N, C-alpha and C positions, 0 to 999 in steps of 0.2 A: 529476819529472825534466824534464818538458816546459817548465816555467816558469823553469828555471835561467838560460838566455841572457837573458831579459827582465829578470830581477832584476839580472843583472850589468850590462846596459846602463843601467838606471835608476840604479844606484849610481855609474856613471861620469858621466852627463850631468847629472843633477840638481844636483850641486854647481856645475857650470859655469853653468847657466841661472838659478839662484835669484837672484844679485845683479842680473841684467838685468831679471828680472820685477819685482823690488822697485822699481827705478828707474822703470819704465814706470807702475806702479800709483801711485807717488808723484806723477808728472807729471800723470796723469789727475785725481787728487784736487786738485792745485794749479789745473788748468784749471777745474774746477768751482767753485773758490773765487775765480777771477779776477773775476767781476762784483762780488762782494761786496767784494773787495780794492780794485777800482777805485772803487766807490762810497764806501768808507771813505776812500780817498785824496782823492776829490773833495770829500767832506764836510770832511776835515781842511784841504784847501787853502782852501775857502770860509770855513771857520771862522777859519782863520789870517788870511785877507784881511779878514774882518769885524772881528776882534779887534785886528789890528795898527793902531796909531795912525799917522795920516798926519803924520809929523814932518819929512819932507823932500820935495824936488821929485821924488824917485824914485817917490813915491806918486801922481804926477800925470802927465797926458799933455797936451802943449801942442797946442791946436787953435786956430790963428791967434793971436790976442792973449789967448786964454783958456786956463786950465788946468783940466782936468777930472779928477776923481778916477778912478784906475784901478779902484778898488773899485766906483764908481758905474757905470762903463762895463760892467764884468763883470756886474753885476747886471741892467743893462738888456738885455745880450745874452742872458743866461739867461732873462729874462722873455720876450723876443721869441721865443726858441727854443721856450719852453713854449707860447706862444700859437700859433706856427706848427704845433706838434705837435697841439694840440687842434683847430685848424681843419682840418688835413689828415687827421688820423687820430683824430677825437674818440672817446673811449670811449663805450660805450652809455649809461652813467648820465649823462654830461655831455650827450649829445645829447637824452636824455629830459628832462633838467632845462631845457634851453634850447629844447625843442620842435623840434629839428632831426631830420628823418627820414632814415634811411639810404636810399640809392638802390640798387635791385637790378635785375638784368637777367632777362628771361624765360629760362627753361630753363637757368639756371645752378645750380650746386650750392648756392650761397649762397641763391638765391631759393627753391629747393625745400625748404630746411630751416629757413628763417628763421621766428622767432616774435616777434611784436611789431608795432609800427606802422612802415610803410615806404612808399616809393615804388617802383613797378615800371615799368620802361621797356622798350621793345622794341629791336630791333637798330638802328633808325634814331633812337634817343634820344627817341622819342615817348613821352610819359607815357601809361600804360595803366591804372594802378591806384594809388590812394592810400587807405590804411586799414590795418586790422588783418590780420595774418597769423598762422596757426597751423600750424607745420610746413610752410610754403610755400603753404597754402590760405587763400583769403579767409575770414575769420572775424570776426564782429562788424560794426562800422560801417565802411563804405568807399564809394569812388566808382570806377566803371568808366568808361573813356573809349574812344572809337572811334579807329581809325587816323588819322582826320582831326582828332582832338583835341576832338571834341564829347563832352559828358557823355552816357553811355549809361544809367547807373543810379546811383542814390544811395540807400543804405539798408542793411539788415541782410543779413549773409551767415552761412552755416554750411557748413563743409566744401566751400567753393568755390561753393556754390549760393545763389541769392537765397532768403532765408528770413526771414520777418517783414515788417515794414513797410518800404516803399520806393517810389521813383518811377522809372519807366522812360521812356526817350526813344528815338527812332529814330537812325539813323546821322548825321543832320544836326542832332540836338539838339532835335527837335520832341517835345513831350510826348505820350506814348501812354497811360500808365496811372499811376495813383496809388492805392496800397492795400496789401493784404497778399499775401505770396508764400509758397509752400511748394514746395521742390525746383525752383526756377526757374519755377514756374507760378503764375498768378493763383489765389489760394485765400483765401477769406474776403471781407470787405467791401472794395470797391474801386470805382474810376471809370475808364472808358475814354473817351478823347478822340478827336475827329476831327483831321484835319490843320489844320483851322481853329481848333483849340483849343477847340471846343465840346464839351460833354458828349454822348457817344454812348450810354453806359450807366452807370448807377450802381446798385450793389446787391451782392448776394452772388455769389461765384464758387466753383467747385469744379473743380480740374484744368483751368484755363484756360477753362472754359465758364460761361455764365450759369447759375446754379443757386441757387434760393431766391427770396426777394422781391427785386424790382428794378424799375427804370424804364428804358425805352428811348425814345430821342428821334429825331425827324425831322431831316433835314439843316438845316431852317430853325430848329432849336432847340426846336420845340414838342413836347410829350409825345406819343409814339406808343403806348406800352403801359405799363400800370402793373399789376403782379401777380406771379404766380409763374412761375419758369422751371425747366427741367430740360434739361441738355445743350444749352443755348442756344435751346431751343424753349419756346414758351408752354405751360405745363403747370400745370393746376389753375385756381384762380380768377384772373381778370384782366380788364382793360378795354382795348380797342383804340380809338385815336383817329385821326381824319383829320388832315392837316397843318394844317387850319384850326381844329382843336380840337373838332370834333363827335365824339360817341361813335359808333363804327361797330359795336362788339360789346361786350357785357358778359355774363360768365358763365364757364362752365368750358371748359377746353382740354385737348387731348391731342396731343402731338407737333406743336404748332403749328397745330392745326385745332380748329374748334368741336367740342366733344364734351361732351355732358351738357346740363344746363339752361342756357339763355341767351337773350339778346335781340339781334336783328340790326337795324341801322338803315341807311338809305341815306346817301349822302355829305352830305346836308343835315341829317341827324340825325332823320329821320322813321322811326318804328318800322315795320319790314317784317315781322318774325316774332318770336314768343316761344314757346319750348317746348323740345323735346328735339332734340339734334343727335347724329349719329354721323359721325365723320371729316369734318366740314365740311358735311354735308348734313342737311336736315331729316329726322329719323327719330324716330318716336314721336309722342306727342301734342303738338299745337301749334296756334297761331293765326297766320294769315297776314293781313296788312293791305294795303290799297291806298294810293295816294298821298294820299287824303283822310282816312286814319286809320280807315276802315271795315273791319270784318272781312270778308275775302273767303272764308276757309275756316277751319273749326274741326273738328279731328278728328285722324286718324292719318296719318302720313307714312312713306314709305319711300324712301330714296335720293333725297330731294329732291322727290318727287312725292306727290300725294294717294294714299294706299293704306290701305284699311281703312275703318272706319266714320267718317263725317264729314258736315259740312254745307258745301256750296259756295254762296256768295252771289254771284249775278249782278245787281249793283245796276243796271247799265245796261239789263238785260232785265226788271228787276222780278221776278226769280225766284230762289228758293233751293232747291237740290237737297240731299236728304238720303238717305243710303243707304251702300252699300258701293262704295268706289272702288278701281279697279285702275290703277296707273301713270298717275294724273292725271285719269282720267275715271270717271264713274259708270257702273257696269255691273252688271246683275242687278236685283234688286228695289230700288225706292226710291220717294221721294215728291218732289213739287215744290210749293213754296209761293210765294205772292205776297209783296210787301214788307210788307203788313199782316198777314201770317201766315195768310191764307186758303189752304185746300188747293186746288191747281190740278190735280194729277195724282198718281196712285199706280199703280204697276205696274212693268213691265220697262223697263230702260234699256240703251243701248249707246252708248258714247262721249258720255255725258252728255245724250243725246237720247232722247225717247220711242222705244222700239223693242221690239216684242213686244206682249204683251197688257197693257192697262191701262185705267184709268178716268179720264176728264176730268170736272172739276167746274166748276159755274158760280160766280158771285161769292157766292152764298148757301150754297155748300158742298153743293149738291144734284148728284148724278151727272148729267152732261150727255151723255156718250157712253162706252159700253164697247165697245172695239174693239181690233183689232190696229193697231200703228203701225210705221212704218219711217222712220228718219232724221228723226223729229219730226213726221211727217205721218200722218194716218189712212190705213189700208190696208183698206178695207171688203171688198175682193175676197178677203182672206185667210179670210173666213168660208166662202167657197164651197168645198165638198168636205169640210168638217168633219163628223164624225158627230154625231148628235143627243146621245148621252151626253157627248161632249166639250163641246158648246155648253152643255148644262145644268150641267156642272161649272164653267163659266166664269160663266154668268149666273144659275144657279139654275133652279128649276122655273118654267115660264111661268105667268102669271096666267090665260091663256086658251089653249086648245089646240083647234083646229078641224080635223076630218078631212074630206077631200073625196072620197076614194075614186077609182075609175076609171069611166068616162073622166074626163079632167081637167076639173074645174069650179072651179078656184081663181079668185080675183079676177082680173079681166081685166088683162092687160099685153100689150104687143106680143109676139106669139108668134113672129114671124120677120121678119127684115129681110134682104133680099138686096141685096148691094152689090157691084158690079163695081169693078175698079180704076179704070176711067174715071170712074164716078160719084163714087167717094171722092175722087179728085183734083180733080174739078170742085167738090165741096163745099169742099175746102181752099182752092181758088182764090178762093172767095167771102169768105174771111177773110184780109184783109191781103195777098191775092195770093200767099200762100205755097203751095207745092206740095210735098206729102210725097214723100220719096224713093220710088223704084219699089219698094224692098224693104219699105216701110212697110205695104203692103197686097198680099197675094198676088194673082196674076193670076186665080186661080180665084174662084168666087163664095163669099162667106162666108155660111153659114147661121147666123143668130143667133136665139136664143129658147128657148122651152121645148119639151118633147117634143110631137110632133103628138098631137092629141086622139085618144083611143081606143087608143094604143099601150100595151101592158101589158108591163113588163120582167120580170115574174115568170115563172119557168120552170114547166113543167107539173108538177103535183103539189105545188107549194109554195104556202103561204098568202100571198096578196098583201098588201103593206104599203100603207096608204093615204097619199096626200099629205097633209101637215099644215101648218097655220099656227100657229107658236108666238108668242104675243103677250106683250110686256113693256111694259105701259103706263107704268110708272115711268121707263122709258128711252125711251119713245115710239118703239119699234122692234118689228119682227116678223121672224121667220125662216120661210122656206118649206123644208120638208124633204121629200124624195122617196126612194124606193128607189134604191140605187146600181145602175147598169147592170151593173157587174161583180160586185157582191155584193148580190143582191136582198134578202137578209134584213137588210141594214144600211141605215138611213135616213141620208142625208147632206143637208147644206144646199145648196140650189140657188139661193136668192135671199135677199137681205136688204133690208128696207124701213125707211126712216127718215121719220117724219112730223112730229116735233116742231119748233116754230119755232126754239128755241135750238140744238139740234144741227144743224139745217139751215143756220142762219145761220153756224155755225162751219165746216161742211163746204163751204159755198159760197165761202169765202175761197180755197180751192184751185182751185175750178172757175170762179170769177167771170171771170178773164181769158179763158177759153174762151167763156163765156156772153156776154161783151161783144165777142167777135170777135177778140181778140188771140191768135192761134194760137201756142201754145208748143210748138215742135217737140221740146224736150228733156223735156217732161213725160210723154211716152209716150201721150198722148191723140190721137185723131183725131175731128174733129167730123163727125158724120153728119147730124144735124138740129140746127138752132139756132132755138129758140122758134117752132116751126111751130104755127099755130093748128089746133086739133082740134075747135072748137065749144064752146058753153057757157062761153065766156070762159076757156078753158084753152089753154095753150101747152105744147108738148113740145120738149125738147132731148135728143139722144142722142149719147153719145160712146163710142168704143171705146178701151179702155186696154190697151196692150201686145198688141193683137190677140187678147186672151183674154177680156176682160170688158166687159160693157155697163153703162154708167151712164145710166139713164133719169131725167130731171128734168122735173117737172111744175110749171108756173108758173101763178099766177092772173093773168088779163089786167088786172084793175082796178088792182092795185098792183104788178104784176110781181114778186111775192114767190114764193119757192120753197115749194111745198106738199108735195112728195113726192120722195124720192130712192130709186130701186130699183137694186140691183146684182145681176146674174146673169152666168152664164158664156155664152160664145158656143158652147159645146159642150153636149151633153146631159149630164144628171146621170150621174156615174160613181162 
């Protein structure tokens, strides 16, 4: 019942609208047929014009004194219109056939969707790209231009990025790079150029960095480095050259530093070092050379210094040191040799100098002197106060041992020398006019020498130790040992005597300036007696060293040669 009014309305209106709808539909159909009708009419007119024979003047047009066929004029006009159409709005096939590229603007719908070869310009009509496009992205071969109109890149593209082989220029058209790209980055084989169009680097790249085998060049065009790279650093095997072409380093690298086995040269090409490196420093086993090509050191290095077992050659001193080095110098036990390989010294070193206990040898390899040394010089006073067992551990058992008992009946030496400050200074004035500082000699009297005869240091109820002389003929030296004043049961050295001509000649080198009267204030010695005659052709000299030790020298008057050197303490045995 509800649909009854609608049905009644439809039955009334529909008959009235149907004729109108039919006419509108027919008109729309006719409009759709209009282009084809016009085309057919144009074709019929052209055909009729062409087929109609020109039998009267009506078929011609008068142009001045000439008559031109209407049919010819219409044909020319049609041809001109066709040409204008193809020039102004050429179809893509026609443009491709004639090599004419369409011109697109940046950021337009057409440019963002175009596929094919085209020109792309910016808002100022400046050419920015020529080449293949794929859905608006650079793809295939193409050329990029700067806003100034200079060529920026020529080569292959993919999805808008440089991909494959190409040539890159700066904003002013200066050549920068020629080679392979990947995602806009140098990748693969390529060459980088300087602003002067010289080759800076040629070789392999990875993600814009030198990586793999390659060659780097100096600004003057000479080869700087030939070898392997990683992240633009020298990495692996390679050779470094100076700008003049000399080899500076050849070997292994890590992060741009010498690392591993290699050879280092100076700027002139002379070999400086060959061996192991760690982060640019000598580390591990190696050989160091001087400017004459002679080996100065052979052994272990650490952080650029001698460290570990090695041999240091001092060619200017005619000496070669062998032993354990610490941060550049020989420390601890070692040996010293001459240039001809003869043994000079073996024992303790500090800072590459004799220091501590050691043995000197003569040119025949025979022990010359066994003693303590300090800063390269013998320190005989270091024997004073050592225990007898310690001395025998250093020198071995003596060949001869003489006991003197008490009272003191040891071989005669000056038993005491009393020196006031005034007399000491007077003695110093006699040698080059030099006066020792007031602090050099105390104002009190110095008692120098052995224990007074008859004094027994042994306490009641204890067995007395005898004074002894320990003789070492092979070393041409002897030691005097006595009971210690503080430990009577312990025998300590109170005096050392050297009588051999070779060791005395060596020891006199240090004392000779004093013996010749050239007072050396820095040596720690004070001259007490200087070659005073004592009869029987004998002369004596006596020096005090550091105010603690006496040096007694006995000379023969005939040839003035040193015959005996004795060292003891200014204090009693302790």
